[in-house]
C-alpha positions in Angstrom: -20.3 13.2 28.1 -17.0 13.3 27.2 -16.2 10.1 25.3 -13.1 8.9 23.5 -13.7 6.3 20.7 -10.5 3.8 20.5 -10.2 2.1 17.1 -7.5 -0.3 15.8 -6.1 1.6 12.5 -5.8 5.2 11.3 -8.0 4.2 8.5 -10.6 3.0 10.6 -10.9 6.5 12.1 -10.8 8.2 8.6 -13.8 6.0 7.5 -15.7 6.9 10.3 -15.2 10.7 10.5 -16.2 10.6 6.9 -19.3 8.8 7.5 -20.2 11.5 10.5 -19.5 13.9 8.0 -22.0 12.8 5.4 -24.7 12.8 8.0 -23.9 16.0 9.3 -23.1 14.7 12.9 -20.8 16.0 15.6 -17.9 14.2 15.5 -16.7 12.2 18.7 -13.1 12.3 20.0 -11.4 9.4 18.0 -8.1 7.8 18.8 -5.8 4.8 17.7 -5.4 2.1 20.1 -1.6 2.7 20.2 -2.0 6.5 20.9 -4.2 5.3 23.6 -1.8 3.1 25.2 0.7 5.9 24.8 -0.8 8.6 26.4 -2.3 6.3 29.2 0.9 5.6 30.6 3.9 7.9 32.1 7.3 6.6 32.3 8.8 9.1 34.8 12.4 10.6 33.9 12.8 8.1 30.9 12.7 8.1 27.1 12.0 5.2 25.1 15.2 4.1 23.2 15.2 4.3 19.0 14.8 1.6 17.0 18.6 1.7 15.7 19.9 2.5 19.4 18.4 -0.3 20.9 20.1 -2.9 18.4 23.4 -1.4 19.3 22.9 -1.4 22.7 21.9 -5.2 22.5 24.8 -5.7 20.8 26.8 -4.1 23.6 25.3 -6.0 26.2 25.7 -9.3 24.2 29.7 -9.1 24.8 29.9 -11.6 27.7 31.6 -14.8 26.9 28.4 -17.3 28.0 26.9 -15.6 25.1 28.7 -17.5 22.3 27.0 -20.5 23.3 23.8 -19.1 21.5 25.6 -19.4 18.0 24.9 -15.9 17.0 27.3 -13.7 15.5 28.1 -10.5 16.8 28.9 -9.0 13.7 26.8 -5.7 13.3 25.0 -7.1 10.0 24.3 -10.5 11.2 23.5 -9.4 14.8 20.8 -6.7 13.2 19.0 -9.4 11.8 19.0 -11.9 15.0 18.0 -9.1 17.0 14.5 -8.8 15.9 13.9 -12.3 17.1 15.6 -11.9 20.5 13.5 -8.5 20.9 10.3 -10.1 19.8 11.1 -12.9 22.8 11.7 -10.5 25.5 8.6 -8.3 24.6 6.3 -11.2 24.6 7.5 -12.5 27.6 7.5 -9.2 29.5 4.0 -8.1 28.1 2.3 -11.5 28.6 3.6 -11.7 32.2 5.8 -15.3 31.8 9.1 -15.3 33.4 12.3 -17.1 32.8 11.9 -19.3 35.7 8.1 -20.4 33.8 9.7 -21.4 31.0 12.3 -23.4 32.5 9.8 -25.1 34.6 8.2 -26.0 31.0 11.0 -27.7 29.5 12.8 -30.7 30.1 15.8 -30.2 28.5 18.9 -29.1 30.2 20.7 -27.0 27.4 17.1 -25.2 27.0 17.5 -23.9 30.4 21.1 -22.8 30.0 20.0 -21.1 27.2 17.4 -19.2 29.0 19.7 -18.2 31.9 21.9 -16.4 29.1 19.2 -14.6 27.7 18.3 -13.3 30.9 21.6 -12.1 31.6 21.6 -10.7 28.1 18.2 -8.9 29.2 19.8 -7.6 32.3 22.9 -6.3 30.7 20.7 -4.4 28.4 18.2 -2.9 30.7 21.5 -1.6 32.9 23.0 -0.2 29.7 19.4 1.8 29.0 19.5 2.7 32.7 23.0 4.4 32.2 21.4 6.5 29.5 18.1 7.4 31.0 16.5 5.3 28.3 13.8 2.3 28.2 12.6 0.1 25.8 9.0 -1.4 25.2 10.2 -4.8 26.9 10.4 -2.9 30.2 7.3 -1.0 30.1 4.8 -3.4 31.9 7.1 -3.1 34.9 8.2 0.8 34.9 4.9 2.4 33.6 2.7 4.6 35.8 -0.9 5.4 34.7 -1.3 8.7 33.8 -4.2 9.6 35.5 -4.6 13.3 34.1 -5.4 11.8 30.9 -7.6 9.2 32.1 -9.7 11.8 34.3 -10.0 14.0 31.5 -12.7 11.6 29.7 -15.8 10.6 31.1 -15.9 7.4 29.2 -13.6 5.1 27.1 -15.1 3.1 24.3 -12.8 0.4 22.6 -13.6 -1.1 19.5 -11.6 -4.2 19.6 -10.3 -6.2 16.8 -7.8 -8.4 17.0 -5.4 -9.8 20.0 -4.9 -7.7 23.4 -1.6 -9.2 25.4 -2.1 -9.7 29.5 -0.2 -6.3 29.9 -2.9 -4.1 27.6 -5.5 -6.1 29.3 -4.3 -5.1 32.6 -3.7 -1.2 31.3 -7.9 -1.1 30.3 -8.8 -2.8 33.3 -6.8 -0.5 35.9 -8.2 2.5 33.6 -11.8 1.0 34.1 -11.5 1.3 37.7 -11.5 4.9 37.2 -13.6 5.8 34.3 -15.9 3.4 32.2 -14.5 1.0 29.9 -16.8 -0.2 27.2 -15.7 -2.8 25.1 -17.1 -3.8 21.4 -16.1 -7.2 20.2 -17.5 -9.3 17.8 -16.8 -13.1 18.8 -16.6 -16.1 16.6 -14.6 -19.3 16.7 -11.6 -17.6 15.2 -11.1 -15.3 18.2 -11.5 -17.8 21.3 -8.1 -16.9 22.8 -9.3 -13.4 23.4 -12.5 -14.7 24.7 -10.8 -16.7 27.2 -8.6 -13.8 28.3 -11.8 -11.9 29.1 -13.0 -15.0 30.7 -10.4 -15.2 33.2 -11.5 -11.6 34.3 -14.8 -12.9 35.0 -16.5 -11.9 31.8 -18.4 -14.8 29.5 -19.2 -13.8 26.0 -21.5 -15.5 24.0 -20.2 -16.9 20.5 -20.9 -15.4 17.0 -22.6 -12.4 18.7 -22.0 -8.8 18.4 -21.1 -7.8 22.2 -20.6 -4.6 24.1 -19.6 -4.9 27.8 -18.6 -2.8 30.6 -15.2 -3.9 31.5 -15.4 -2.8 35.2 -18.5 -3.8 36.3 -18.1 -7.1 34.1 -21.5 -6.4 32.9 -22.7 -7.6 29.5 -24.7 -4.4 28.2 -25.7 -5.3 24.6 -25.8 -8.6 22.4 -27.0 -9.5 19.1 -26.7 -12.1 16.5 -24.3 -11.3 13.7 -26.4 -9.7 11.1 -24.1 -10.8 8.3 -24.3 -13.8 6.0 -21.0 -14.8 3.9 -21.7 -14.9 0.3 -18.6 -15.1 -1.9 -17.8 -15.9 -5.4 -14.6 -18.3 -5.4 -12.5 -18.8 -8.7 -9.4 -20.2 -9.8 -7.2 -19.8 -12.4 -3.8 -21.7 -13.6 -1.3 -19.1 -13.3 -0.6 -16.6 -10.7 -0.5 -13.5 -13.5 -4.0 -14.5 -14.2 -5.5 -13.2 -11.1 -5.0 -9.8 -12.3 -7.5 -9.7 -15.4 -10.0 -11.7 -13.5 -9.5 -9.1 -10.3 -9.8 -6.2 -13.3 -12.9 -7.7 -14.4 -14.6 -8.4 -10.8 -13.8 -4.8 -10.2 -15.6 -3.5 -13.1 -18.7 -5.6 -12.2 -18.7 -4.1 -9.0 -18.7 -0.8 -10.0 -21.3 -1.8 -13.1 -23.9 -2.8 -10.1 -23.6 0.6 -8.4 -20.8 -0.1 -6.1 -18.7 3.4 -5.8 -15.1 2.9 -6.4 -14.2 4.2 -3.2 -15.9 1.5 -1.6 -14.1 -1.3 -3.2 -11.1 -2.8 -1.7 -8.3 -5.3 -3.1 -6.7 -7.7 -0.6 -3.2 -8.5 -1.3 -2.3 -11.2 1.5 1.4 -11.2 -0.2 1.8 -7.6 -0.3 4.8 -7.9 -2.3 2.7 -8.5 -5.1 2.2 -4.9 -5.3 4.6 -4.4 -7.5 3.6 -6.7 -10.4 0.0 -5.4 -9.7 1.0 -1.8 -10.2 2.6 -2.8 -13.8 -0.6 -3.3 -15.0 -2.7 -0.4 -13.5 -2.5 1.2 -17.0 -5.1 3.6 -16.2 -4.2 4.2 -12.7 -7.5 3.1 -11.2 -5.6 1.9 -7.8 -4.7 3.6 -4.9 -2.0 1.2 -2.9 -2.4 2.4 0.6 0.6 0.4 1.7 2.9 2.8 -0.4 6.3 1.6 -2.3 9.3 0.2 -0.5 12.2 3.3 -0.7 14.4 0.5 -0.7 13.5 -0.2 -4.0 14.5 3.4 -5.3 17.6 4.1 -7.4 18.7 6.6 -4.5 18.6 3.6 -1.8 20.0 1.0 -4.4 23.1 3.7 -4.9 24.0 3.6 -1.4 23.1 -0.1 -1.1 25.8 -0.7 -3.9 28.7 1.3 -2.0 27.9 -0.6 1.1 28.3 -4.0 -0.8 31.6 -2.8 -2.4 33.1 -1.7 0.9 32.1 -5.4 2.5 34.0 -7.4 -0.1 35.2 -5.5 -3.2 34.0 -8.3 -5.3 33.6 -8.2 -9.0 29.7 -8.3 -8.8 29.9 -5.0 -6.7 32.0 -3.4 -9.4 29.4 -4.3 -11.8 26.9 -2.6 -9.5 28.9 0.5 -8.9 28.9 0.8 -13.1 25.6 0.6 -13.4 24.7 3.3 -10.9 27.1 5.7 -12.0 29.6 5.5 -9.3 33.5 5.4 -10.0 35.5 3.4 -7.4 38.1 6.0 -7.6 35.9 8.2 -5.8 35.1 5.6 -3.1 38.9 5.1 -2.7 39.0 8.4 -1.0 37.1 7.4 1.6 38.2 4.8 4.0 35.3 2.5 4.9 36.9 1.6 8.6 37.6 5.5 9.8 36.1 6.3 12.7 34.1 9.4 12.3 30.8 11.5 13.7 27.5 11.3 12.2 28.2 14.8 10.5 31.4 13.9 9.0 29.6 10.7 7.5 26.8 12.6 5.7 29.1 15.1 4.6 31.4 12.9 2.8 28.5 10.8 1.3 26.8 13.8 0.0 28.6 13.1 -3.5 27.0 9.9 -3.6 23.4 11.3 -3.6 21.4 11.4 -0.1 18.1 12.2 -1.6 17.2 15.0 0.7 14.6 16.6 -1.7 12.3 13.8 -0.5 10.3 15.1 2.8 10.2 11.7 4.6 14.1 11.3 3.6 14.9 14.4 5.2 12.9 14.0 8.3 14.8 10.7 8.9 18.1 12.6 8.3 17.2 14.7 10.8 16.1 12.5 13.1 19.0 10.2 12.7 21.4 13.3 13.3 19.9 13.9 16.6 19.9 10.4 18.1 23.3 9.7 17.3 25.0 13.5 17.4 27.6 12.1 20.3 28.7 8.8 18.4 31.6 7.9 16.5 31.7 4.9 14.3 33.3 3.6 11.0 32.2 4.6 8.0 31.0 1.4 6.6 28.9 1.0 10.0 27.4 4.6 9.7 26.3 3.5 6.1 24.8 0.4 7.3 22.7 2.0 9.8 21.6 5.0 7.7 20.4 2.3 4.9 18.4 0.4 8.0 16.7 3.6 8.9 15.8 4.3 5.3 14.7 0.7 4.5 11.8 1.2 6.9 10.5 4.2 5.0 7.8 3.7 2.1 6.6 6.0 -0.7 2.8 7.4 -0.7 1.2 6.4 -3.6 0.0 10.2 -5.3 -1.7 8.8 -8.3 -5.1 9.3 -6.9 -6.9 6.0 -7.9 -10.4 5.5 -6.4 -10.0 1.5 -5.6 -7.8 1.0 -2.4 -5.4 -1.9 -2.5 -4.1 -2.9 1.1 -2.9 -5.9 3.3 -5.4 -7.7 5.2 -4.1 -6.2 8.6 -5.1 -2.3 7.4 -8.9 -3.3 7.2 -9.2 -3.9 11.1 -12.2 -1.6 11.8 -12.8 -0.6 8.2 -15.7 -2.3 6.1 -16.2 -2.1 2.2 -19.2 -2.7 -0.1 -16.6 -4.9 -2.6 -14.0 -6.8 -1.6 -11.5 -9.0 -3.9 -9.2 -11.0 -2.2 -6.4 -12.4 -4.4 -3.4 -15.4 -3.7 -6.3 -17.3 -1.2 -3.6 -20.1 -1.2 -2.3 -22.2 1.6 0.7 -20.8 2.9 -0.4 -17.4 2.3 -4.0 -17.2 3.8 -3.5 -16.8 6.9 0.0 -15.8 6.7 2.0 -18.3 8.4 3.8 -16.6 11.5 7.6 -16.5 11.3 9.3 -19.5 13.0 10.0 -18.5 16.8 13.9 -18.7 17.6 13.2 -19.8 21.2 9.8 -21.1 21.9 8.5 -24.4 20.4 4.4 -25.1 20.3 4.2 -27.1 23.4 6.1 -24.8 25.6 3.7 -21.9 24.3 1.0 -23.8 25.2 2.6 -24.4 28.7 3.1 -20.8 29.4 -0.4 -19.7 27.8 0.9 -17.8 25.5 -0.4 -17.3 21.7 0.5 -20.5 19.6 0.7 -20.4 15.7 -2.7 -21.7 15.4 -3.9 -18.8 17.8 -2.3 -16.1 15.5 -3.4 -17.7 12.7 -7.0 -17.8 13.7 -6.8 -14.0 14.6 -6.1 -13.4 10.7 -9.0 -15.8 9.9 -11.2 -13.4 12.0 -10.2 -10.2 10.1 -11.1 -12.1 6.6 -14.4 -13.5 7.9 -15.6 -10.3 9.4 -14.3 -8.2 6.1 -16.3 -10.6 3.7 -19.3 -11.2 5.3 -19.8 -7.3 5.4 -19.3 -6.9 1.8 -22.3 -6.6 -0.3 -20.3 -8.6 -3.1 -17.1 -10.3 -2.1 -14.7 -12.1 -5.1 -12.2 -14.9 -3.8 -9.2 -15.5 -6.4 -6.4 -18.2 -6.3 -4.0 -19.7 -8.4 -2.7 -23.7 -8.9 0.8 -22.4 -10.3 3.5 -24.3 -8.8 1.3 -27.0 -7.5 0.0 -24.6 -4.9 -3.5 -25.4 -3.3 -6.3 -23.6 -2.2 -6.6 -22.2 1.2 -7.9 -24.5 3.8 -9.8 -21.6 5.3 -12.1 -21.8 2.3 -13.4 -24.8 3.7 -13.7 -23.4 7.1 -16.0 -20.6 5.6 -18.1 -22.6 4.1 -17.3 -22.0 0.4 -15.3 -24.7 -1.1 -12.8 -24.7 -3.8 -14.8 -22.6 -5.9 -15.1 -23.0 -10.2 -12.3 -22.6 -12.7 -12.1 -19.3 -14.5 -11.2 -18.8 -18.1 -9.5 -15.5 -18.2 -9.0 -12.7 -21.1 -5.3 -12.1 -21.1 -5.9 -9.2 -23.2 -6.7 -7.2 -20.4 -3.2 -7.2 -19.5 -1.3 -7.0 -23.1 -4.1 -5.5 -25.2 -2.2 -1.8 -25.0 -1.0 0.0 -27.7 2.8 -0.2 -28.5 4.5 2.6 -27.2 7.7 1.9 -29.3 8.2 4.7 -31.9 9.1 2.9 -35.1 12.4 3.8 -36.3 13.5 4.5 -39.6 16.8 3.3 -41.0 19.3 5.8 -39.6 21.7 7.3 -42.4 25.4 8.1 -41.5 25.9 11.0 -43.6 29.7 12.5 -44.9 30.6 8.4 -44.6 34.3 8.3 -45.4 36.1 4.9 -44.5 39.6 6.5 -45.1 39.3 8.3 -41.8 38.4 5.4 -39.7 41.0 2.8 -38.2 39.2 -0.4 -39.1 39.7 -3.5 -37.3 38.5 -7.1 -38.6 35.6 -7.0 -35.8 34.3 -3.5 -37.1 34.4 -4.7 -40.5 32.6 -7.8 -39.9 29.9 -6.2 -37.9 29.3 -3.8 -41.0 29.1 -6.6 -43.2 26.8 -8.7 -41.0 24.4 -5.6 -39.8 24.9 -2.4 -40.6 22.1 -1.6 -37.7 24.6 -3.0 -35.8 27.5 -1.2 -36.6 25.6 2.3 -36.1 24.5 1.6 -32.7 28.0 0.1 -31.7 30.2 2.4 -33.5 28.5 5.7 -34.2 26.1 5.9 -31.2 28.7 4.0 -29.3 25.9 2.1 -27.1 28.0 -0.3 -24.8 26.2 -3.9 -24.0 26.1 -4.8 -20.6 29.0 -6.5 -19.1 28.9 -10.2 -19.0 29.2 -11.0 -15.3 30.0 -14.7 -16.1 33.5 -15.7 -17.8 33.7 -15.2 -21.4 35.4 -18.5 -22.4 36.9 -17.0 -25.4 38.7 -14.1 -23.7 39.9 -16.2 -20.8 41.3 -19.0 -22.8 43.5 -16.3 -24.7 44.4 -14.9 -21.9 45.5 -18.2 -20.4 47.5 -19.1 -23.5 49.1 -15.6 -23.3 50.2 -16.2 -19.8 51.5 -19.9 -20.8 54.1 -19.0 -23.1 55.3 -15.4 -21.6 59.0 -15.4 -21.5 59.2 -19.1 -23.2 59.4 -20.2 -26.7 58.6 -23.7 -26.2 57.8 -26.8 -23.9 60.1 -30.1 -23.7 57.7 -32.2 -23.1 53.6 -32.5 -22.5 53.8 -33.1 -18.6 55.7 -29.9 -18.0 53.0 -27.8 -20.7 50.4 -29.8 -18.5 51.5 -28.6 -15.3 52.0 -25.4 -16.4 48.7 -24.8 -17.5 47.1 -26.2 -14.6 48.9 -24.1 -12.3 47.8 -21.2 -14.2 44.5 -22.1 -14.3 44.6 -21.9 -10.5 46.2 -18.7 -10.7 43.9 -16.9 -12.8 40.9 -18.4 -11.2 41.6 -18.3 -7.4 38.0 -18.4 -6.3 36.7 -21.3 -4.2 33.3 -21.5 -6.1 31.6 -24.7 -7.3 31.2 -22.9 -10.9 34.7 -22.2 -11.0 36.0 -25.3 -10.2 33.5 -27.3 -12.4 34.7 -24.7 -15.3 38.6 -25.5 -14.5 37.8 -29.1 -14.6 36.3 -28.8 -18.0 39.0 -26.9 -19.6 41.8 -29.3 -18.2 39.9 -32.1 -19.9 39.1 -30.6 -23.5 42.6 -29.1 -23.7 44.2 -32.5 -23.0 44.3 -32.9 -27.0 45.7 -29.5 -27.3 48.6 -30.2 -25.3 49.8 -33.3 -27.7 49.2 -31.3 -30.8 51.5 -28.3 -29.5 54.1 -30.5 -28.6 54.0 -32.2 -32.2 54.3 -28.7 -33.4 57.3 -28.0 -31.0 59.5 -31.3 -32.1 58.6 -30.2 -35.7 60.8 -27.3 -35.0 58.2 -24.3 -34.2 59.0 -22.2 -31.8 56.9 -18.9 -29.9 58.4 -15.5 -31.2 55.6 -13.5 -30.1 52.4 -13.0 -28.3 49.4 -10.6 -28.6 51.5 -8.5 -31.4 49.6 -5.2 -31.8 49.8 -4.5 -35.7 48.8 -1.4 -37.6 48.8 -0.7 -41.4 47.3 0.7 -44.8 45.7 -1.3 -47.2 44.6 -0.1 -50.4 44.1 3.3 -48.7 42.5 2.2 -45.5 43.8 1.8 -42.3 43.8 -1.2 -40.4 44.5 -2.6 -37.1 44.7 -5.8 -35.0 46.1 -8.1 -32.1 47.9 -11.3 -33.2 47.1 -14.1 -30.9 50.5 -15.7 -31.4 53.5 -15.9 -34.3 55.5 -19.0 -34.3 58.8 -19.3 -36.4 61.6 -21.9 -37.6 64.5 -21.2 -39.2 62.9 -20.5 -42.2 59.0 -19.9 -42.4 56.5 -18.1 -40.1 53.0 -18.8 -38.7 50.6 -16.5 -37.5 48.2 -18.4 -35.1 44.5 -17.4 -34.0 43.2 -19.2 -31.0 39.4 -20.4 -31.9 37.5 -21.9 -29.1 34.4 -22.2 -31.4 33.6 -23.3 -35.0 36.0 -21.8 -37.7 33.6 -22.7 -40.6 32.7 -19.4 -41.4 36.0 -17.9 -41.4 37.6 -20.8 -43.4 34.5 -21.1 -45.9 35.4 -22.2 -49.8 32.1 -21.5 -51.1 29.9 -18.2 -51.7 33.1 -15.9 -50.7 30.8 -12.9 -51.8 29.2 -13.9 -48.4 32.2 -14.2 -46.2 32.3 -11.5 -43.4 35.3 -12.5 -41.4 38.6 -11.1 -43.0 41.0 -11.5 -40.1 43.5 -13.5 -41.5 43.4 -11.6 -44.8 44.3 -8.2 -43.0 46.9 -10.4 -40.9 48.5 -11.6 -44.2 48.7 -8.2 -45.9 50.1 -6.4 -42.7 52.8 -8.8 -41.7 53.7 -10.3 -45.2 55.4 -7.4 -45.7 57.7 -8.1 -42.9 58.3 -12.1 -43.3 58.7 -13.7 -46.8 57.4 -17.0 -46.2 54.3 -16.7 -43.9 51.5 -18.8 -43.4 48.3 -18.3 -41.4 46.2 -21.0 -39.2 43.6 -21.3 -36.8 44.1 -23.5 -33.4 40.7 -25.3 -32.7 41.4 -25.3 -28.8 38.4 -27.8 -28.3 38.5 -29.7 -31.8 42.1 -31.7 -30.5 44.0 -28.6 -31.0 44.3 -28.7 -34.6 46.2 -26.3 -36.3 43.9 -25.5 -39.3 45.5 -23.6 -42.2 43.3 -20.7 -44.0 41.7 -21.9 -47.0 41.7 -19.9 -50.3 44.1 -17.5 -48.8 44.4 -15.5 -52.5 41.0 -15.4 -53.4 40.0 -14.0 -49.8 42.6 -11.4 -49.9 41.1 -10.4 -53.5 38.1 -10.2 -51.8 39.0 -8.0 -49.1 40.4 -5.6 -52.0 36.8 -5.8 -53.5 35.2 -4.8 -50.2 37.7 -2.0 -49.4 37.3 -0.4 -52.8 33.3 -0.4 -51.9 33.9 1.1 -48.8 36.1 4.1 -50.2 33.2 4.9 -52.9 30.5 5.4 -49.9 29.6 8.8 -49.0 26.7 7.8 -46.7 25.5 4.8 -45.2 22.0 3.7 -44.8 21.9 1.2 -41.8 18.9 -1.2 -42.1 18.7 -4.2 -40.0 20.3 -7.6 -41.3 18.1 -10.1 -43.3 19.3 -12.9 -41.3 17.3 -12.9 -38.3 18.9 -15.9 -37.0 22.0 -13.5 -36.6 19.8 -11.7 -34.0 19.3 -14.6 -31.4 22.4 -13.2 -29.3 23.0 -9.9 -30.7 23.1 -7.3 -27.9 20.7 -4.8 -29.6 18.2 -6.8 -30.7 15.8 -5.2 -28.5 16.3 -2.0 -30.0 15.6 -3.6 -33.5 12.4 -5.5 -32.2 14.0 -8.9 -32.8 14.9 -11.6 -30.5 12.3 -11.8 -28.0 10.2 -9.9 -30.4 9.6 -12.7 -32.7 
């Protein structure tokens, strides 16, 4: 007899084939349930619409006036997100044989009825666009299909191993097949899959509870029934922090192996599959095989293209920083007009220099498919890139490391049993996973229309966990109490309780040999200070930490650009603009008004943080305004701003940028703005430890052209005080001594600084194993 066995997943089929091979048995015909349904139906003269095409056509169908009352943005990016909820709604109604009229009758709100009519009009318009192109959608399959008798009659018998829910359309399909060939259904019943049992009861088949049942759908006759032969026994542990679950997971797997369970017969279940990235980080010995693969959307190639799209969508500073991170020159992108209408071939041709990652087979297959589907379309470059990223976001990369212990999500375990099972994150809100909020149907309306409710969907997930746990020889359940999380209430439904607290040995995560290669102090050979143009900052860096000097000026390792506003740099810019084209202000109100206006011009963003900073600086700079007016009333006038100076001091070349030079009729004053402390630069003791010689350099280079020269700091946030440099002659002499020392050096050993406190905010602290390493 030619029989085909139908299973819920490919993994279930692989496990079954392996079992047959181990026992040297003939392999029966095996088929996934989605493949079975696809082959059992025909759609004459119609092709199934692509997942991207359907969204574009739905967007086009939504271009009628009444649609705006749904408050759904028709912009492509936002509509794509909303379209998922719309399609889910349409598909569920169609596959559950619920009409729009049924919904209107079940709801008392007039506004809801109006929305339903709009959605009905949207569906009709979408269907018309599909018909014009000879396409169809899953939404319309229940109304358009024909039974493929050629496929059905090619087998003598069908056996469906059911684990999960079946819609009315699916039940109708197998009932129709049962009229031509025997359709045997195998099912394990429990209190968690009563919804499925109710559907079979509507078809005239009453199933016993908590039993392994086989029945003939056509004759409605139960062929075999027996009590569930499994007994659920599982260890339940809880830990304080989520990360502590991992060493406990590793210990549980090791104990299972020690008890004789083969690693291939052990599965780790991740109810929250996003946790795979964290678990992967600690799989130092490659013991795990991540069945769900890794998201292509997290690859560097994808992120590069995503950065380009973000830049095109807003040209924001953050976007520029991302381009810099992925080594993309904005000038190259400026050659492409994001809004230019082009074909898909032109799009890929212009994006080729930015990397399409076509070496990967999965990407190349999507590339070929994408070009075929959209071969005749013309869209803006930015729209093409958005669609291409959507296509790539569906990809996953296989875990090819060959680990023997399988890691997967709960749904992938349907139809499969394992001898060892470890489930983590067994917390409320995670187990069972809470279904996404329905955008159109509330629970009462679902109940009225006899549609699956939130409780029904959760119960089906519970059935999957129950069957998997009770069929295991050994099962371990772990959950954490971090962030006030509670254990899943499902534990009590399983009769397990909340379990026991478990002490965790975190050395399993961190007791790894360091992979950092100790770096000996680098040596700069042929050091010649006379061949370098020094700045005060460069000299200070050398005097503070020679290792930092090496990284910054020899290796030229650039620190990451700060995303937040640098207060000191911005205030320098503000004050430079404040005195642009004018030497002084006549009164405080004029100065205040000009400063406030500049703040708004230089920081136009309407952002809460920016607005707060502007208010803060206005308040903190108020005393500065009064001090400046006293300064101007004493006869001082601003003569130069941001003056670039270059010159030689005792055989070594120096350069600098002077913030401001003020003058009276007889005297000159060099001013340097400071938003922080001046205690180091203005120290009066232990001058041998002085590292800031900025004012001494200015005095030497500018003293040659100004006879009566004084130097002072403007303490912006200390009442705007103008504080003159202390001990200028002594500091000048100390600078001369340092210059002679520099000239005498022929090589430089770049050891780390002794003052560890200086490392706290250093950009190179990780390279030196300082800072976070302490």
